[in-house]
C-alpha positions as CSV (number, residue, x, y, z in Angstrom):
1,X,-1.2,15.6,-5.9
2,X,-1.1,11.8,-6.5
3,X,-1.7,9.9,-3.3
4,X,1.4,7.7,-3.8
5,X,3.6,10.9,-3.7
6,X,2.5,11.7,-0.1
7,X,5.1,10.6,2.5
8,X,3.0,10.8,5.7
9,X,-0.3,9.4,7.0
10,X,-3.3,10.9,5.3
11,X,-5.9,13.0,7.0
12,X,-9.7,12.5,6.7
13,X,-11.2,15.0,4.2
14,X,-8.0,15.6,2.2
15,X,-8.4,15.0,-1.5
16,X,-5.9,13.3,-3.7
17,X,-5.6,11.9,-7.2
18,X,-6.1,8.2,-6.5
19,X,-5.2,5.4,-8.9
20,X,-8.4,3.5,-9.7
21,X,-9.0,0.5,-11.9
22,X,-11.9,1.5,-14.1
23,X,-14.5,-0.5,-15.9
24,X,-17.1,1.0,-18.0
25,X,-20.5,-0.6,-18.5
26,X,-20.6,-3.0,-21.4
27,X,-23.4,-3.4,-23.8
28,X,-24.2,-5.9,-26.6
29,X,-25.0,-4.6,-30.0
30,X,-25.5,-6.9,-32.9
31,X,-23.6,-9.7,-31.2
32,X,-20.7,-7.4,-30.6
33,X,-19.6,-6.4,-27.1
34,X,-18.9,-2.7,-26.9
35,X,-17.7,-0.4,-24.1
36,X,-19.9,2.6,-23.8
37,X,-18.1,5.9,-24.5
38,X,-18.5,7.8,-21.2
39,X,-17.0,11.0,-22.6
40,X,-20.2,11.6,-24.5
41,X,-22.7,13.7,-22.5
42,X,-25.6,11.8,-24.1
43,X,-24.4,8.5,-22.7
44,X,-26.1,7.5,-19.4
45,X,-24.0,4.6,-18.3
46,X,-22.3,3.3,-15.3
47,X,-18.7,3.8,-14.4
48,X,-17.2,1.3,-12.0
49,X,-14.0,2.4,-10.2
50,X,-11.9,0.6,-7.7
51,X,-9.4,2.7,-5.8
52,X,-6.2,0.7,-5.5
53,X,-2.9,0.9,-3.7
54,X,-0.7,1.6,-6.7
55,X,1.7,-1.3,-6.1
56,X,0.9,-4.1,-8.5
57,X,2.6,-7.4,-7.7
58,X,2.3,-11.1,-7.7
59,X,3.0,-13.6,-4.9
60,X,4.1,-16.5,-7.1
61,X,6.0,-18.2,-4.3
62,X,2.6,-18.6,-2.6
63,X,0.8,-19.7,-5.8
64,X,-0.6,-16.3,-6.7
65,X,1.0,-15.9,-10.1
66,X,-1.3,-13.2,-11.5
67,X,-0.3,-9.5,-11.1
68,X,-2.8,-7.9,-8.8
69,X,-3.7,-4.7,-6.8
70,X,-5.2,-4.4,-3.4
71,X,-8.2,-2.1,-2.8
72,X,-7.4,1.2,-1.0
73,X,-10.2,1.3,1.5
74,X,-9.2,4.7,2.7
75,X,-11.2,6.1,-0.2
76,X,-14.2,3.8,0.0
77,X,-17.1,4.1,2.4
78,X,-17.4,0.7,4.0
79,X,-18.6,-1.2,7.0
80,X,-15.5,-2.1,8.9
81,X,-16.9,-5.6,9.2
82,X,-14.0,-8.0,8.7
83,X,-11.2,-9.0,6.4
84,X,-13.0,-7.7,3.3
85,X,-15.2,-4.9,4.5
86,X,-18.7,-4.5,2.9
87,X,-18.5,-1.5,0.5
88,X,-21.2,1.2,0.5
89,X,-21.7,3.1,-2.7
90,X,-24.0,5.9,-1.6
91,X,-21.4,8.6,-1.0
92,X,-20.1,9.0,-4.5
93,X,-21.1,9.6,-8.1
94,X,-19.0,6.5,-8.9
95,X,-20.0,2.9,-8.3
96,X,-17.2,1.2,-6.5
97,X,-16.2,-2.3,-7.6
98,X,-16.6,-5.1,-5.1
99,X,-13.5,-7.1,-5.9
100,X,-10.9,-7.1,-3.2
101,X,-8.0,-8.5,-5.3
102,X,-8.0,-6.8,-8.7
103,X,-6.0,-8.7,-11.3
104,X,-4.3,-7.1,-14.2
105,X,-6.9,-6.8,-17.0
106,X,-9.7,-5.9,-14.7
107,X,-9.8,-2.4,-16.1
108,X,-7.7,0.6,-17.0
109,X,-5.7,2.4,-14.4
110,X,-6.9,6.0,-14.2
111,X,-6.7,8.7,-11.6
112,X,-9.7,10.3,-9.8
113,X,-9.8,13.1,-7.3
114,X,-11.2,11.4,-4.2
115,X,-11.5,12.4,-0.5
116,X,-9.9,10.4,2.3
117,X,-12.9,8.8,4.1
118,X,-11.0,6.4,6.4
119,X,-7.5,7.1,7.7
120,X,-6.7,3.5,8.5
121,X,-6.0,0.8,6.0
122,X,-8.6,-2.0,5.9
123,X,-8.9,-5.2,4.0
124,X,-5.3,-6.2,4.7
125,X,-4.5,-9.7,3.3
126,X,-3.6,-12.0,6.2
127,X,0.1,-12.6,6.7
128,X,-0.4,-16.4,6.5
129,X,-1.1,-15.9,2.8
130,X,2.6,-15.1,2.3
131,X,4.0,-17.7,4.7
132,X,6.2,-19.2,1.9
133,X,7.8,-15.9,1.0
134,X,11.4,-15.3,1.5
135,X,12.3,-11.8,2.8
136,X,15.5,-10.0,1.9
137,X,15.5,-8.3,5.3
138,X,13.8,-9.0,8.7
139,X,13.1,-5.4,9.2
140,X,11.8,-2.2,7.5
141,X,14.6,-1.4,5.0
142,X,14.9,2.1,3.6
143,X,11.3,2.8,4.7
144,X,9.9,-0.2,2.8
145,X,8.4,-3.5,3.7
146,X,10.8,-6.4,3.0
147,X,8.2,-8.5,1.3
148,X,7.1,-6.5,-1.7
149,X,8.9,-3.1,-1.1
150,X,5.7,-1.1,-0.2
151,X,6.6,2.4,1.1
152,X,5.4,2.4,4.7
153,X,5.5,6.2,5.2
154,X,1.7,6.5,5.0
155,X,1.2,3.8,7.6
156,X,0.4,5.1,11.1
157,X,1.8,3.2,14.1
158,X,-0.8,1.9,16.6
159,X,-0.7,2.9,20.3
160,X,2.1,0.3,20.9
161,X,4.2,1.7,18.1
162,X,3.5,-1.2,15.7
163,X,3.1,-0.6,12.0
164,X,1.2,-3.1,9.8
165,X,1.9,-3.3,6.0
166,X,-1.4,-2.7,4.2
167,X,-0.6,-5.3,1.5
168,X,0.0,-8.5,3.4
169,X,-0.1,-7.7,7.1
170,X,3.6,-7.9,8.1
171,X,3.9,-6.2,11.5
172,X,6.9,-4.2,12.6
173,X,7.9,-2.9,16.1
174,X,9.1,0.6,16.9
175,X,12.6,-0.3,15.8
176,X,11.3,-1.6,12.5
177,X,11.9,-5.3,13.1
178,X,9.3,-7.9,12.0
179,X,7.3,-9.2,14.9
180,X,5.1,-11.7,13.1
Protein backbone atom coordinates (compact mmCIF):
# COMPACT_ATOMS: atom_id res chain seq x y z
CA UNK A 1 0.00 0.00 0.00
CA UNK A 2 1.27 3.50 -0.83
CA UNK A 3 1.78 5.60 2.27
CA UNK A 4 -0.22 8.51 0.88
CA UNK A 5 -3.30 6.25 0.67
CA UNK A 6 -3.32 5.66 4.46
CA UNK A 7 -5.88 7.84 6.27
CA UNK A 8 -4.65 7.42 9.85
CA UNK A 9 -1.45 8.00 11.81
CA UNK A 10 1.23 5.41 11.02
CA UNK A 11 2.55 2.86 13.51
CA UNK A 12 6.21 2.11 14.11
CA UNK A 13 7.35 -1.00 12.22
CA UNK A 14 4.63 -0.91 9.56
CA UNK A 15 5.92 -1.02 5.99
CA UNK A 16 4.63 1.06 3.13
CA UNK A 17 5.52 1.96 -0.40
CA UNK A 18 7.10 5.37 0.14
CA UNK A 19 7.72 7.96 -2.59
CA UNK A 20 11.43 8.70 -2.78
CA UNK A 21 13.46 11.01 -4.92
CA UNK A 22 16.22 8.80 -6.27
CA UNK A 23 19.65 9.70 -7.50
CA UNK A 24 22.05 7.14 -8.82
CA UNK A 25 25.79 7.51 -8.54
CA UNK A 26 27.27 9.37 -11.49
CA UNK A 27 30.52 8.55 -13.20
CA UNK A 28 32.60 10.31 -15.84
CA UNK A 29 33.67 8.27 -18.86
CA UNK A 30 35.51 9.92 -21.74
CA UNK A 31 34.32 13.37 -20.70
CA UNK A 32 30.70 12.20 -20.72
CA UNK A 33 28.65 12.02 -17.54
CA UNK A 34 26.69 8.78 -17.26
CA UNK A 35 24.26 7.42 -14.71
CA UNK A 36 25.23 3.93 -13.60
CA UNK A 37 22.69 1.27 -14.46
CA UNK A 38 21.69 -0.10 -11.08
CA UNK A 39 19.59 -2.86 -12.60
CA UNK A 40 22.77 -4.68 -13.57
CA UNK A 41 23.91 -7.13 -10.91
CA UNK A 42 27.53 -6.50 -11.86
CA UNK A 43 27.26 -2.81 -11.03
CA UNK A 44 28.48 -1.92 -7.56
CA UNK A 45 27.27 1.63 -7.20
CA UNK A 46 25.44 3.79 -4.75
CA UNK A 47 21.76 4.56 -4.74
CA UNK A 48 20.74 7.71 -2.91
CA UNK A 49 17.10 7.88 -1.90
CA UNK A 50 15.23 10.61 -0.10
CA UNK A 51 11.79 9.62 1.24
CA UNK A 52 9.49 12.57 0.64
CA UNK A 53 6.01 13.68 1.52
CA UNK A 54 4.35 13.27 -1.87
CA UNK A 55 2.96 16.76 -2.01
CA UNK A 56 5.16 18.80 -4.36
CA UNK A 57 4.47 22.52 -4.22
CA UNK A 58 6.01 25.95 -4.39
CA UNK A 59 5.60 28.86 -2.03
CA UNK A 60 5.98 31.62 -4.61
CA UNK A 61 4.22 34.22 -2.47
CA UNK A 62 7.17 33.86 -0.09
CA UNK A 63 9.86 33.89 -2.78
CA UNK A 64 10.19 30.10 -3.06
CA UNK A 65 9.27 29.68 -6.71
CA UNK A 66 10.78 26.24 -7.30
CA UNK A 67 8.60 23.16 -6.97
CA UNK A 68 9.90 21.20 -3.99
CA UNK A 69 9.20 18.25 -1.70
CA UNK A 70 9.77 17.94 2.04
CA UNK A 71 11.64 14.96 3.49
CA UNK A 72 9.47 12.41 5.26
CA UNK A 73 11.54 11.80 8.38
CA UNK A 74 9.17 9.04 9.54
CA UNK A 75 11.15 6.69 7.27
CA UNK A 76 14.64 7.97 8.04
CA UNK A 77 16.69 7.16 11.12
CA UNK A 78 17.79 10.51 12.48
CA UNK A 79 18.94 12.33 15.56
CA UNK A 80 15.96 14.40 16.64
CA UNK A 81 18.32 17.34 17.00
CA UNK A 82 16.60 20.39 15.66
CA UNK A 83 14.83 21.87 12.70
CA UNK A 84 16.63 19.66 10.17
CA UNK A 85 17.55 16.49 12.06
CA UNK A 86 20.89 14.83 11.36
CA UNK A 87 20.32 11.74 9.22
CA UNK A 88 21.89 8.40 10.13
CA UNK A 89 22.38 5.99 7.25
CA UNK A 90 23.33 2.80 9.09
CA UNK A 91 19.91 1.14 9.22
CA UNK A 92 19.30 0.61 5.52
CA UNK A 93 20.80 -0.75 2.33
CA UNK A 94 20.08 2.66 0.83
CA UNK A 95 21.99 5.87 1.41
CA UNK A 96 19.61 8.64 2.33
CA UNK A 97 20.12 12.06 0.80
CA UNK A 98 20.84 14.88 3.17
CA UNK A 99 18.89 17.66 1.47
CA UNK A 100 15.87 18.82 3.38
CA UNK A 101 14.11 20.72 0.59
CA UNK A 102 14.25 18.67 -2.55
CA UNK A 103 13.57 20.65 -5.68
CA UNK A 104 12.13 19.19 -8.81
CA UNK A 105 14.93 17.72 -10.89
CA UNK A 106 16.79 16.36 -7.86
CA UNK A 107 16.01 12.84 -8.95
CA UNK A 108 13.28 10.55 -10.21
CA UNK A 109 10.29 9.81 -7.99
CA UNK A 110 10.21 6.07 -7.29
CA UNK A 111 8.51 3.97 -4.60
CA UNK A 112 10.45 1.86 -2.08
CA UNK A 113 9.11 -0.47 0.59
CA UNK A 114 10.30 1.14 3.84
CA UNK A 115 9.45 0.63 7.52
CA UNK A 116 8.07 3.39 9.70
CA UNK A 117 10.94 4.28 12.04
CA UNK A 118 9.50 7.40 13.66
CA UNK A 119 5.79 7.99 14.12
CA UNK A 120 6.12 11.77 14.46
CA UNK A 121 6.82 14.18 11.63
CA UNK A 122 10.16 16.00 12.00
CA UNK A 123 11.90 18.70 9.99
CA UNK A 124 8.76 20.83 9.72
CA UNK A 125 9.48 24.14 7.97
CA UNK A 126 8.81 26.99 10.43
CA UNK A 127 5.49 28.74 9.95
CA UNK A 128 7.28 32.11 9.64
CA UNK A 129 8.50 30.90 6.21
CA UNK A 130 4.93 31.22 4.93
CA UNK A 131 3.99 34.46 6.70
CA UNK A 132 3.04 36.17 3.41
CA UNK A 133 0.71 33.35 2.39
CA UNK A 134 -2.96 34.00 1.95
CA UNK A 135 -5.18 31.20 3.24
CA UNK A 136 -8.54 30.32 1.73
CA UNK A 137 -9.79 29.23 5.15
CA UNK A 138 -8.72 29.89 8.74
CA UNK A 139 -9.33 26.27 9.69
CA UNK A 140 -8.88 22.70 8.53
CA UNK A 141 -11.21 22.39 5.55
CA UNK A 142 -12.34 18.95 4.34
CA UNK A 143 -9.50 17.42 6.37
CA UNK A 144 -6.83 19.50 4.65
CA UNK A 145 -4.48 22.28 5.63
CA UNK A 146 -5.65 25.62 4.20
CA UNK A 147 -2.14 26.58 3.08
CA UNK A 148 -1.22 23.89 0.52
CA UNK A 149 -4.06 21.41 0.97
CA UNK A 150 -2.04 18.69 2.69
CA UNK A 151 -4.27 15.85 3.99
CA UNK A 152 -3.90 15.94 7.78
CA UNK A 153 -5.37 12.47 8.43
CA UNK A 154 -1.93 11.00 9.26
CA UNK A 155 -1.09 13.77 11.72
CA UNK A 156 -1.53 12.83 15.37
CA UNK A 157 -2.78 15.49 17.75
CA UNK A 158 -0.53 16.26 20.71
CA UNK A 159 -1.70 15.89 24.33
CA UNK A 160 -3.53 19.24 24.09
CA UNK A 161 -5.36 18.19 20.92
CA UNK A 162 -3.22 20.37 18.64
CA UNK A 163 -2.34 19.16 15.14
CA UNK A 164 0.67 20.57 13.29
CA UNK A 165 0.87 20.44 9.50
CA UNK A 166 4.12 18.65 8.60
CA UNK A 167 4.84 20.91 5.63
CA UNK A 168 4.91 24.42 7.10
CA UNK A 169 3.98 24.13 10.76
CA UNK A 170 0.49 25.60 10.84
CA UNK A 171 -1.13 24.56 14.13
CA UNK A 172 -4.79 23.74 14.61
CA UNK A 173 -6.81 23.36 17.81
CA UNK A 174 -9.28 20.57 18.55
CA UNK A 175 -11.97 22.34 16.56
CA UNK A 176 -9.64 22.64 13.56
CA UNK A 177 -9.09 26.41 13.79
CA UNK A 178 -5.64 27.90 13.14
CA UNK A 179 -3.97 28.99 16.36
CA UNK A 180 -0.72 30.37 14.94
